[in-house]
C-alpha positions in Angstrom: 88.9 83.5 138.7 92.5 84.1 138.5 94.9 81.2 137.4 96.4 80.9 140.9 92.8 80.2 142.1 92.5 77.6 139.4 95.3 75.9 140.1 94.3 76.0 143.8 91.1 74.2 142.8 92.8 71.8 140.9 93.6 68.3 142.7 97.1 67.9 143.8 99.2 65.1 141.9 101.9 65.5 144.5 100.6 63.0 147.0 99.5 60.5 144.4 103.4 61.0 142.8 105.0 60.7 145.9 103.3 57.4 146.6 104.1 56.1 143.0 108.0 56.7 143.6 107.8 55.2 147.0 106.0 52.1 145.8 108.7 51.9 142.8 111.7 49.6 143.0 114.1 49.8 139.9 114.7 46.0 138.8 116.7 46.3 135.6 117.9 48.7 132.9 118.5 47.0 129.3 119.7 48.3 126.3 117.8 47.9 123.4 120.0 49.5 120.7 123.3 51.0 120.3 124.6 52.2 117.2 127.7 54.8 116.0 129.2 55.4 112.9 131.8 57.9 112.0 130.6 60.4 109.5 131.6 60.1 105.6 131.6 56.4 106.0 130.1 55.0 102.6 128.2 52.4 104.2 126.1 54.5 106.6 122.9 54.4 104.9 120.5 56.0 107.7 119.7 59.3 108.1 121.8 61.3 110.2 120.0 62.6 113.3 119.8 66.6 113.2 122.7 68.8 114.5 122.6 68.8 118.5 120.8 66.0 120.4 117.4 64.7 120.5 115.8 62.5 122.9 112.2 60.7 123.0 110.8 59.2 125.8 107.8 56.5 126.1 105.7 55.4 129.2 104.5 51.9 129.3 102.6 50.7 132.6 100.5 47.1 133.5 99.2 45.9 136.7 102.6 46.0 138.5 105.2 47.2 136.1 106.4 50.6 134.7 108.6 50.8 131.8 110.2 54.0 131.1 112.1 54.0 127.4 114.8 56.6 126.2 116.2 56.9 122.9 119.2 59.6 122.6 120.2 60.7 119.0 123.0 63.0 118.4 125.7 64.2 115.7 128.9 65.6 116.0 131.5 67.0 113.3 132.7 63.5 113.5 130.4 61.0 113.8 126.4 60.2 114.8 125.2 58.2 117.7 121.9 56.4 119.0 121.8 54.8 122.1 118.0 53.4 123.0 117.6 52.0 126.8 114.7 51.0 129.0 114.5 50.7 132.8 112.0 48.6 134.4 110.1 49.2 137.7 108.2 47.0 139.8 105.3 48.6 141.5 103.9 47.6 145.1 100.3 48.6 145.3 98.0 50.1 142.9 99.2 51.7 139.9 97.7 55.3 139.6 95.9 55.9 136.3 96.3 59.4 136.1 98.3 60.3 133.2 99.9 63.5 134.6 101.4 61.4 137.5 102.6 58.9 135.3 104.2 61.4 133.4 105.5 63.0 136.4 107.2 59.7 137.2 108.4 59.3 133.6 110.3 62.8 133.8 111.3 62.8 137.5 112.4 59.2 137.8 112.2 57.1 134.6 114.6 59.9 132.7 116.8 60.5 135.7 117.5 56.6 136.1 118.3 56.0 132.2 120.0 59.1 130.9 123.4 58.3 132.6 123.4 55.1 130.9 122.9 56.8 127.6 125.4 59.2 128.4 127.8 56.5 129.4 127.2 54.4 125.9 127.4 57.1 123.7 130.9 58.1 125.6 132.0 54.5 124.9 130.9 54.5 121.4 132.8 57.6 120.8 136.1 56.2 122.3 135.6 53.1 120.3 135.4 55.0 117.0 138.3 57.1 118.1 136.5 60.3 117.9 135.9 63.0 120.4 133.3 62.1 123.0 130.6 64.7 122.7 129.9 66.5 126.4 126.2 65.8 127.2 124.4 67.7 129.9 123.5 66.1 133.1 119.8 66.6 132.7 118.4 65.6 129.1 117.6 69.3 127.9 116.3 68.2 124.8 113.2 66.1 125.6 111.4 65.9 122.6 108.5 63.8 123.1 106.8 62.2 125.7 104.7 58.8 124.5 102.1 57.5 127.1 100.9 54.2 126.6 99.1 52.7 129.7 97.6 49.6 127.9 98.0 46.3 129.8 100.4 43.8 128.1 
């Protein structure tokens, strides 16, 4: 069987993902951490992130709510930054348990909602530190990890 035939045999996640997207309503975006520091400051004790930008993403769900959390870390020649925020969505109807559907929601909706907040926060931190604001892409290109936690809380 060819790879194309195998994909055709597999059930499509599209309708389930579409239903989840239709049933989700954004309730809040909350910052969990904001950090900016000029490089070379003696009291910066934490290890700097590697050059470039990294982002980690987590998904958490319970019976009627989804939370997508994104943590952006980057370092420029002048400063290091960390911004961590979460978006909370209420869900009408039943929450799909399929991890592919949840990952699709996380990547297509959750990251798209949170990422602009992170970009703005890093830009504001740079402005307040008096350093050149980094230009971050419109889409998070350095998605490092996707953590999925579907346990009820």
